[in-house]
C-alpha positions as CSV (number, residue, x, y, z in Angstrom):
1,X,-11.7,81.8,-51.0
2,X,-11.0,79.6,-47.5
3,X,-7.0,78.4,-47.3
4,X,-7.9,75.7,-45.6
5,X,-11.1,72.7,-45.9
6,X,-11.4,70.7,-42.4
7,X,-13.5,67.4,-44.1
8,X,-14.9,65.5,-41.1
9,X,-17.3,62.4,-42.1
10,X,-19.8,61.9,-39.3
11,X,-21.5,58.8,-38.5
12,X,-23.9,58.7,-35.3
13,X,-21.6,61.2,-33.0
14,X,-24.2,63.6,-31.1
15,X,-21.9,62.3,-27.8
16,X,-19.1,64.2,-29.2
17,X,-19.1,65.8,-32.5
18,X,-20.1,69.5,-30.5
19,X,-17.3,69.7,-28.9
20,X,-14.6,68.7,-31.8
21,X,-17.0,71.5,-33.4
22,X,-16.0,73.8,-31.1
23,X,-12.3,73.0,-30.8
24,X,-12.1,74.0,-35.0
25,X,-14.3,77.8,-34.3
26,X,-11.3,78.1,-31.6
27,X,-8.7,77.7,-33.4
28,X,-6.0,80.8,-34.2
29,X,-6.1,80.8,-37.4
30,X,-9.1,81.5,-38.8
31,X,-9.5,81.4,-42.5
32,X,-10.6,78.0,-43.4
33,X,-14.3,76.1,-44.0
34,X,-15.7,73.3,-42.1
35,X,-17.0,70.4,-44.7
36,X,-18.8,67.5,-42.4
37,X,-20.0,65.2,-44.2
38,X,-22.9,63.2,-42.8
39,X,-22.7,59.3,-43.1
40,X,-26.4,58.7,-42.6
41,X,-26.4,59.1,-38.9
42,X,-29.6,58.0,-37.1
43,X,-28.5,60.1,-33.9
44,X,-28.9,63.8,-33.1
45,X,-25.6,64.6,-35.2
46,X,-27.3,66.5,-37.1
47,X,-29.0,68.9,-34.3
48,X,-26.2,69.2,-32.7
49,X,-24.5,70.9,-36.0
50,X,-27.4,73.2,-36.5
51,X,-26.6,74.5,-33.6
52,X,-23.8,75.9,-34.6
53,X,-24.3,79.4,-36.7
54,X,-21.1,79.9,-38.0
55,X,-20.6,80.0,-41.7
56,X,-18.3,78.1,-42.6
57,X,-19.8,74.9,-41.7
58,X,-21.1,73.3,-44.4
59,X,-22.8,70.0,-43.5
60,X,-23.7,67.2,-46.3
61,X,-25.9,64.3,-46.3
62,X,-25.5,61.0,-47.6
63,X,-27.1,57.8,-47.6
64,X,-24.5,55.1,-45.1
65,X,-21.7,53.6,-46.6
66,X,-20.5,52.0,-44.1
67,X,-17.1,53.1,-43.1
68,X,-15.5,56.6,-43.8
69,X,-14.1,56.6,-47.0
70,X,-16.7,58.0,-49.2
71,X,-17.6,60.6,-46.8
72,X,-13.7,61.8,-46.9
73,X,-13.9,61.5,-50.7
74,X,-17.1,63.7,-51.0
75,X,-15.6,66.3,-48.6
76,X,-11.8,66.8,-50.4
77,X,-14.3,67.0,-54.2
78,X,-15.8,69.7,-52.3
79,X,-13.5,71.1,-50.1
80,X,-12.5,74.9,-51.6
81,X,-9.1,75.3,-49.6
82,X,-5.6,75.5,-50.8
83,X,-5.4,73.0,-47.9
84,X,-7.4,69.8,-46.8
85,X,-7.2,68.8,-43.2
86,X,-8.0,65.7,-42.4
87,X,-10.2,64.9,-38.9
88,X,-12.5,62.2,-37.0
89,X,-15.8,64.1,-35.5
90,X,-14.7,62.6,-32.1
91,X,-11.1,64.0,-32.0
92,X,-10.3,67.3,-30.8
93,X,-8.3,70.1,-32.2
94,X,-5.4,71.6,-30.3
95,X,-5.6,76.2,-30.9
96,X,-2.9,76.0,-33.3
97,X,-3.1,73.1,-35.0
98,X,-4.2,74.6,-38.1
99,X,-1.7,77.7,-38.1
100,X,0.9,75.5,-37.3
101,X,0.2,73.3,-39.7
102,X,-0.7,76.5,-42.3
103,X,3.0,77.4,-41.9
104,X,4.7,74.4,-42.7
105,X,3.5,74.1,-45.8
106,X,3.8,77.5,-46.8
107,X,7.0,76.8,-46.2
108,X,7.6,73.7,-48.1
109,X,5.9,73.9,-51.3
110,X,8.0,70.9,-52.1
111,X,6.0,68.7,-49.4
112,X,2.3,67.6,-50.2
113,X,1.5,65.3,-46.9
114,X,2.2,66.7,-43.6
115,X,1.5,65.0,-40.2
116,X,1.7,65.9,-36.7
117,X,2.3,64.4,-33.0
118,X,-1.1,63.5,-31.0
119,X,-1.8,63.0,-27.1
120,X,-4.6,59.8,-26.2
121,X,-7.7,60.3,-24.7
122,X,-10.8,58.1,-23.4
123,X,-14.4,59.3,-23.9
124,X,-14.2,61.9,-20.8
125,X,-11.4,63.6,-22.2
126,X,-8.7,62.3,-20.2
127,X,-5.4,62.0,-22.0
128,X,-4.7,58.1,-21.3
129,X,-0.8,59.0,-23.5
130,X,0.3,62.5,-23.8
131,X,2.5,61.5,-26.8
132,X,1.1,59.1,-28.9
133,X,4.5,58.3,-30.8
134,X,7.3,58.9,-28.1
135,X,7.2,54.9,-28.6
136,X,7.8,55.0,-31.9
137,X,11.2,54.1,-32.7
138,X,10.9,54.2,-36.6
139,X,9.7,57.7,-36.8
140,X,12.5,58.8,-33.8
141,X,15.0,57.0,-35.7
142,X,13.8,59.3,-39.6
143,X,13.5,62.5,-37.7
144,X,16.5,62.2,-35.5
145,X,15.4,62.9,-32.0
146,X,12.7,61.4,-29.3
147,X,12.0,64.8,-28.4
148,X,9.1,67.5,-28.9
149,X,11.1,71.0,-30.3
150,X,8.5,72.1,-32.5
151,X,10.5,71.5,-35.8
152,X,9.2,70.7,-39.1
153,X,10.8,68.0,-40.7
154,X,11.0,67.9,-44.4
155,X,10.4,64.0,-45.2
156,X,11.2,63.3,-48.9
157,X,9.2,60.1,-50.7
158,X,12.1,57.8,-50.7
159,X,12.5,58.0,-47.4
160,X,9.1,58.2,-46.0
161,X,7.4,55.3,-47.9
162,X,9.6,52.6,-46.5
163,X,9.0,54.0,-42.9
164,X,6.0,54.4,-43.2
165,X,5.2,50.3,-44.8
166,X,8.0,49.1,-42.0
167,X,4.9,51.2,-39.1
168,X,2.2,53.0,-39.7
169,X,2.6,56.1,-37.7
170,X,0.9,58.3,-39.2
171,X,-2.4,59.7,-37.8
172,X,-5.5,60.2,-39.7
173,X,-6.9,63.6,-37.7
174,X,-2.8,64.7,-37.3
175,X,-3.1,64.8,-41.5
176,X,-3.0,68.2,-44.2
177,X,-2.9,67.8,-47.8
178,X,-2.0,69.9,-50.6
179,X,-4.9,69.8,-52.8
180,X,-3.0,71.1,-56.1
181,X,-1.0,68.1,-56.0
182,X,-3.5,65.3,-55.0
183,X,-4.6,63.6,-58.8
184,X,-8.0,62.2,-59.3
185,X,-6.6,58.8,-58.2
186,X,-5.6,59.9,-54.9
187,X,-8.5,58.9,-52.7
188,X,-9.5,56.9,-50.2
189,X,-10.4,53.3,-51.1
190,X,-14.2,52.8,-50.8
191,X,-14.2,49.6,-50.8
192,X,-12.8,49.0,-47.6
193,X,-15.0,50.0,-44.2
194,X,-11.5,50.7,-42.4
195,X,-7.7,50.6,-43.9
196,X,-8.9,52.8,-45.7
197,X,-6.2,55.7,-44.3
198,X,-2.9,53.9,-43.8
199,X,-3.6,52.6,-47.9
200,X,-3.7,56.6,-48.7
201,X,-0.7,57.3,-46.5
202,X,1.2,54.4,-48.7
203,X,-0.1,55.5,-51.9
204,X,0.7,59.3,-51.2
205,X,4.3,58.7,-50.2
206,X,4.9,56.8,-52.3
207,X,4.9,59.6,-54.8
208,X,5.1,62.8,-52.4
209,X,7.7,64.5,-50.5
210,X,6.2,65.0,-46.8
211,X,6.4,67.3,-43.5
212,X,6.1,65.7,-39.7
213,X,5.5,69.1,-38.3
214,X,6.9,67.7,-34.2
215,X,4.1,69.1,-32.0
216,X,1.2,67.5,-30.4
217,X,-1.8,69.6,-32.0
218,X,-5.1,67.6,-31.8
219,X,-6.3,64.4,-29.0
220,X,-7.1,61.6,-30.8
221,X,-10.1,59.9,-28.8
222,X,-10.5,56.0,-28.5
223,X,-14.3,55.2,-28.1
224,X,-15.2,51.3,-27.4
225,X,-17.9,51.4,-29.6
226,X,-15.5,53.0,-32.5
227,X,-13.4,51.1,-35.4
228,X,-10.5,50.9,-33.0
229,X,-11.8,48.9,-29.8
230,X,-13.3,46.1,-32.6
231,X,-11.7,43.0,-32.7
232,X,-9.5,41.3,-36.1
233,X,-12.3,39.1,-36.7
234,X,-13.9,42.7,-37.6
235,X,-11.6,44.7,-38.7
236,X,-8.8,41.6,-40.1
237,X,-10.2,41.4,-43.9
238,X,-10.4,45.3,-44.1
239,X,-6.6,45.9,-42.6
240,X,-5.7,42.4,-45.0
241,X,-7.1,43.8,-48.2
242,X,-5.4,47.4,-47.5
243,X,-1.6,45.9,-47.6
244,X,-2.3,43.8,-50.4
245,X,-3.4,47.1,-52.5
246,X,-0.4,48.6,-50.9
247,X,1.6,46.3,-52.9
248,X,1.2,47.9,-56.0
249,X,2.7,51.0,-54.3
250,X,5.7,49.5,-53.3
251,X,8.3,48.5,-55.3
252,X,10.9,47.0,-53.2
253,X,10.8,43.7,-52.7
254,X,11.7,44.4,-49.3
255,X,8.7,46.6,-48.9
256,X,6.2,43.5,-49.7
257,X,8.4,41.1,-48.2
258,X,7.0,43.6,-45.1
259,X,3.6,43.9,-46.2
260,X,3.3,40.1,-46.3
261,X,4.6,40.1,-43.1
262,X,2.3,42.5,-41.7
263,X,-0.9,40.3,-43.4
264,X,1.0,37.5,-41.5
265,X,0.0,38.5,-38.5
266,X,-3.2,39.7,-38.9
267,X,-4.3,36.6,-40.2
268,X,-2.4,35.3,-36.8
269,X,-4.7,37.1,-34.7
270,X,-7.8,36.6,-36.4
271,X,-6.9,32.6,-35.7
272,X,-6.5,33.3,-31.8
273,X,-9.5,35.3,-31.8
274,X,-11.4,31.6,-34.1
275,X,-9.6,30.3,-30.9
276,X,-10.7,31.9,-28.0
277,X,-14.3,32.0,-29.9
278,X,-14.0,27.6,-30.2
279,X,-14.2,27.8,-33.9
280,X,-11.7,25.4,-34.8
281,X,-12.7,25.6,-38.4
282,X,-11.7,29.5,-38.9
283,X,-9.3,28.5,-36.4
284,X,-7.0,26.0,-39.0
285,X,-7.9,28.4,-41.7
286,X,-6.7,32.0,-40.7
287,X,-4.2,30.0,-39.4
288,X,-2.7,28.6,-43.0
289,X,-3.3,31.9,-44.5
290,X,-0.4,33.4,-41.9
291,X,1.9,30.6,-42.8
292,X,1.1,31.1,-46.5
293,X,2.9,34.8,-46.4
294,X,4.9,33.8,-43.8
295,X,5.9,30.8,-41.9
296,X,6.0,31.5,-38.9
297,X,6.0,29.1,-35.2
298,X,2.7,30.7,-33.2
299,X,0.8,30.5,-36.8
300,X,2.3,26.8,-36.4
301,X,1.0,26.3,-33.2
302,X,-2.7,27.5,-33.6
303,X,-2.8,25.3,-36.6
304,X,-2.1,22.2,-34.8
305,X,-4.4,23.2,-31.8
306,X,-7.0,23.5,-34.4
307,X,-7.0,19.3,-35.0
308,X,-6.9,18.6,-31.5
309,X,-10.5,18.3,-30.6
310,X,-10.6,15.9,-33.9
311,X,-8.1,13.6,-32.3
312,X,-8.7,13.8,-28.7
């Protein structure tokens, strides 16, 4: 029986998935299975996967869902390992990611979600930022250090949840979950095309204790055609929907207020993009929504300027 299951959604990723698979097969820890869930790829993704002859690789194909949530859930359901690692098909594992993460989970049986530091790379594997989380002061305040010290920090739920609500510093490919602790309802939201991971981390941290492994253990790739490179008009509706749903896992009024402020900021960004597209109607609509969730000067200014053309 494999101790580790790596769940990897894949969609039209023939350019990068080979390197990703190689980084996994080169792990110092070998007791794993790799579940690749192909979300209806139309390029050469399957051919690249088929070129790797390793019985630890399990391939599944499904009709395109439009986002990674359904593929992630299918992988979780089919996983045989004690620990489930979520990993994207264009990121790279560093050689000791599995070994160090398994050791930390073994040593902290009361923690059910683990995450780590990671670097940022471009499409040519050039490092853009060696320690992506270095500037996240909320994280450094939580663990008490800005330095990488290779330590595993135990984070009780009551401390982890407020910090994640304030700032999302969990990289999806850094996450490992204890399968035995997951309930049937703790799954990625398939109604969301993006931001399903953020909602999942908030849901889990509202109930489960965590571990932050203070090591850089994967490289997060920024791809121009990926979700990260999309504008807020495309990403925003799902981000806002995720934040609305996250309120169900936050009992404290202060946390609800933080979520409302973030929703307001998302609407503000959508109003700005609408202004750049010279769409006064939507600029006005999103500015009003921003003010509804949190009265702010920037949205008010966008609202007023949306009427300027009609006045002139």
